[in-house]
N, C-alpha and C positions, 0 to 999 in steps of 0.2 A: 458625692465626695466623701472619702473615708476620714473620719476624725482621728487626729493624733491621739496617742495614747500615753499616759504616764503611770508609773508605779507610784504607790503611796508614799514610798521613800523619796522618790524624785520630786513629788509634789511638795512634801514637807520641806525638803532643802531649798526649793524654789521659793516657797513662802517665807522661810527664815531669811534668806538673802535679801528678799524684797523688803523685809522689815528692818534690815540693817544689821543683821547678825552674820553676815557672810564675810566680813573683813575684820581683822584684829582692831582692838581699841587703840587710839592714838597713844604714842609714847610719851609725848610732852603734854603740856598743859592744853586743855581744851578751851578754844576761843569761840568768839561770836559766830565766825564763818561756819565752823564745824557744827555748832548747835543749830544754826538756821538751815544748814544743808539737810540736817537730820529731820527737822520739823517739816521741811518741804517734801522729804522722802515719804514721811508718814502721812502727810496731808492734814492731819488733825491730831491733837493731844487732849485727852479728856481732863477736865477739872473736877476735883472732889475736895470737900473740905475735911475729910477724916485725916487726922494728923498724928495717928498712933506711932507711925515711924517717920514719915515725911509725906506731905500732901502729894497726892498721886501724880500731878502734872510734872513734878520734878524727877519722878522715877524713870519714865522711858529713856531719858537721855543718860541717866546714870548706868541703866541696864545695858545700853549700847556703847557708850562712850567712856564709862568709868567715872571716877571722882572729879566731875567738872564743878566750877563754882556756881552754886544755886542762885546767887545773885544775878548771875548772867541771864538766867531765864526771867527773872523779875524785870530786868532792864528791857529785854526784847518783847515782852508781853505787855508791860505796863509803864514803860519809860516814855519820855517825851517824843522821841522819834522812833516809836516802835514799829517793827516790821510785821508783828502779829496782830490778829484781830480776834476778839473774844465774842462767841455767839454760840447759839444752839446748833452745833454741827453734827456731832454724835449725840452726846449729852451736852451739857455745858462744857465748852471746848475752846482751845486756842487753834487757830488756823493761819496760814499765811495771809497777809493783808490783801493779797490779790484775790482771795477766794471770796471777799466781801460781795462784790456784784453777783457772784454765782449763788448766793444765799439770799438774794432779795425776793425770789419767788416764795421763799419760806416765810419771810417777813409778811409778804402780802397774804399768804394763808392765814398767818396768825391774826392780821387785821380783819380778814374775812370770816374768820371762824371755820375754816376748811379742816376736816379731819380731827386730829387731836387737839385743835385750837379752839374749839367751840367755847370753852369757858372763858378763854381770853377775850374773845369778841364780845361775849355777853357782858362781862364785866365792863369793858371799855364803852359799851352801848348804854348800860344801865346807870353807870356812875360817870357819865361823860363830863358833868360839870366839875366834879371832884378831880377827875383825871387832868382836865384842862388847867385847874388851879395848881396842880403839882407840876405840870410842864411849865407853867408860867413862873413858878417859883424857882425852878432850876435855871430857866431862861435868864431871869433877873439877877439871881444871886450867885450863879455859877455851879460847879460840880458839887454834888451833895449825896450823901448816903440816905437810905430810907429812915434811918433813926434821927438824922439831923433835920428831916423836914417837919417833924412834930405836927403832922396833919392827920385827920381821920381818926377812926377807932383803933384801938390796940387790938392785937391778934387774939382770937379766942376760937380754936377748933377750925377744921377745914383749911385748905391752902396752906398746910404745914404750920399753922398757927401764925401765919403772917398778919401783920397789920394792914390797915387799908392802904397806907402810904406804900408799903412794901409791895402789895399787889398792884398798885397803880404803876410804880416804876418798873416792876418785872413785866407787866403787860406792854409797856412802852418800849422795854428793851426787846421783847420778842417781836414786836412790829417794826423795829429799827428806828423808832422815833427818839429813842435814847440809846446810848451805848456806854460802855465801861471807861470811865476816865482813868481809874486806877483801882487798885485794891490796898486796903490798909488795915492796921490793927489785927483783929482777929479774922483776917481774910474777907472783910467786909467790902461789898462792891460799892464803888462810887460812881454815879451816874452824871452824864453830861450829854449835850446835844452832839450828834455826829459831826456836824460842820465845825465844831471846836475841837474835835479829837482826831478825826480821820484825815489822812492826807488829801490834798486837793485833787491829786491825780486820781485817787480812788473815787472820790465824791463825783468827779466829772466823767468817770467811765460809764458809758451808756449800759443800761439794764439789758443784758442778753434775754431772749426769748427763753421761756421756761424749759422747753425741750433741749435747746442748746446748753443751757446752764446744767441741767441734769446729766446730759451727756459728759460734760466736762467733769462733773464730780464722780461719775462712774469711772471715767479715765483715771482719775486721781486715786480711786479705791483700787482699781485693777493693778495699778503701778505699785501701790503700797502692800498689796496682798501677793502679787505674783501669779497666783492660780487660785480660783474661787468659784463657788456655786453662785447662781443668781441670788439666792438667799444671803450669802456672805456678802455680795457686792451691795445689796440694798441696805444691810445693816450697818455698813461702814459710815455712811452719812445719813443713816435713817431715812432712806428714800421711800416714798409712797409706793404701795403696791400698784395702784393705778398708773398705767403708763410705763411700768417697769419692762414688761415683754417688748414693747415697741422700741424703748431706748436701747436695750440690749441687742435686738435685732438690727438696729441702725448702726451701732458699734461694730458688730460683726460684719455688716455689709461695707463699712468703710475701712475695714482691716484694723480697727483699734483693739479688737478682742478676737482671739482664735478659739473656737469650740474644741474642747478636749474631753477625753474620758479619763478618769483616775481609778485605778483598780482599788476596789473596796468602798468607793464612794457611790452612794446610792443614786445621786442626782448628777446630771451633766454639769460640766464645768467650763470656765473660760480662762484662758491664759493670756497674760500680757505679752504681746510679741517681742518686747524688749527685755523680758525677764531673764536674769542670769540663771544658769542651771548648774550650780556647783556639785561636784561629786562628793564633796565632804564639807560639813560645818563643824567648826571648833569652838563654838560659843560656850561661855560660861556666864550666867546671869541670873540674878534674882528678878522675878517679875511681879510688878504690882497687880492687884486684883483687876485693876482697870487698864492694863497695858493693852495697846492695839492688838498684839499677838494673841491674846487670850480672852479679850472682853465679850467675844461671841462664844458662849460655852458650848454651843452645838458644834461649831467648827473646831474648837479646842479638842473636844472628845474624838471627833472624826480624825483629826490630824495626829494627835498625840496618845489615843487610846487612854486618856485620863478624864475621869468625870470630876470636874472641878467646880466648886460652888463657894461663893462667899458666905460666910456664916455670921456675919456682924449682926443681922437682924434675927438670928436663931437664938432661942433661950440657951444659956450656957450649958445646962445639963443635957441639951440635945445636940450640941456641937460634935462633929466627927474629928476634925483637925485643929480647930481653934478659932479665935476670934478674926484676927487679920493675917490670913495665910497667904504666904507667897510661894509660888512654885518656883523650883530651881531648874533652869535650862542647862543642861550639860550635853555638849555636842549638839545633836539634832533631837534629843529626847528630853522629856520633863522627867527627872529621876527622883525628885524629892519634893517636899513641901514643909515649910516651916512657919510657925505662928510667931510673929516678931512684935516686940514692943520696945520703944526707945525710952528708957528711963533717963531723962535728961538731968534730973537733979543728981543722981548717982553717977552719971556718965557711963552708963552701960547699956548695951544693946542686949536685950533678953530674948533668948530662944525659948518661948514658953512651951512649945511642943515641936517635935520634928519626926516626920515619917517618910519612909523610903517607898518608892514605887517598886513593883516586883523585879524590874529589870536594873535596879540600881547595882553598882559594883563596889568593890572595896575602895575604888578611888573617889566614889561620890562623896563621902563625909570630908575627905581631905580637900577636895575642890570647893565644897560647899563652905567649909571652914574659912578657906582663903577669900571667898566672896563675902562673907559675913564681917570679917576683919576689915576688908576694903570699905564696906558700907558703913561700919561703925566710925572709921577715920572720916569718911565723907560727911557723916552727921555730926562730927565734932564730939564723938563719945570715945572714951578711953579704952574699953574692953568689950568683950563678948561673953556673956554668962548662958551656959546651956543648962536648962532644967530638965530633970529626968522624967520626961513625959513623952511617949511615942517610941516606935520600934528602932528609930535611928539615934535616939538621944544618947546612948552609951558611946557609940563610935564617934558621933559628932563632938561629944564633950572631950574625948580624948584627942581628937584632931585639933581642937581649938586651945588645948592646954599648951 
């Protein structure tokens, strides 16, 4: 049977439409229904604590929906009747609550020390008495952060400098014995028992077999990406290599995935049968470094011919584009990248550096300036200031004036 074939441009537009960039942003105020519909489409939203502009989990919705109320995400993620669930899905992530049963095999792996979870299982085994005391404390006293527990040794090297109490609650979080009750203060996670946080309907949902759950996650990944290689699909929910070929073959067999070739892609690809195939994409968006569209850098380079790396952990003198650099999506191409910082005290969104890709046009700085102003307003900042660093700085400064 001959595989269907796609051009690189067709694959890129399919991927952008699948990621929510194929339709215009809403005209009016964005509400709860639209936000949840987007999260359902994406399947997972990565969480990160870096707050140079805005914490990254707020950004994908802004990129796709425009200036929505950020408090709305807090409500659906950590409110009393939340429809989202926090767990290790891609990295630390938010997913629809209905995904919780699909991730229980990962919680079991953490408990058993399978794969990357060896250190978790070792800590739980070697410090079982202490872990049980932590669990008993939360069971008795209710939701608590690691700092409120006041138990065990303080952090000193290893495990990101975590205290013993923090290591205990995180291990229990990974095994599913604790979950996030809420976030507060400086984005500190507050832990509680799942039975006091999760809806009864979710708790009573039978745990699906491992292979069935993994097939469901692969389907979600395919729907969110539109077209993807096996490696792309595995990365979306950080699926194990073991069993991946079998799961994908099963999905091809039942018609959930269609094998395709994409011109210029080295590896075979899979297409979501329900994926839209737009002839044109008119998107205009700044993308967080942890946005679903670009978080897998190998895929980003393959689709957009842009080698993008986050340089937060690179010494300042060795950075090429800046500290917190956001690519600019214009149409179906990444045409620029800007190093942004929110100066909340001064009320200014600072463009610390701005660089154009070779295919950027005269319209790029104008469209980018418009998006920067929209972002500034969304963040509650009064203005945008462009610093003279980078080959796009002059034109961008003029466009924002």
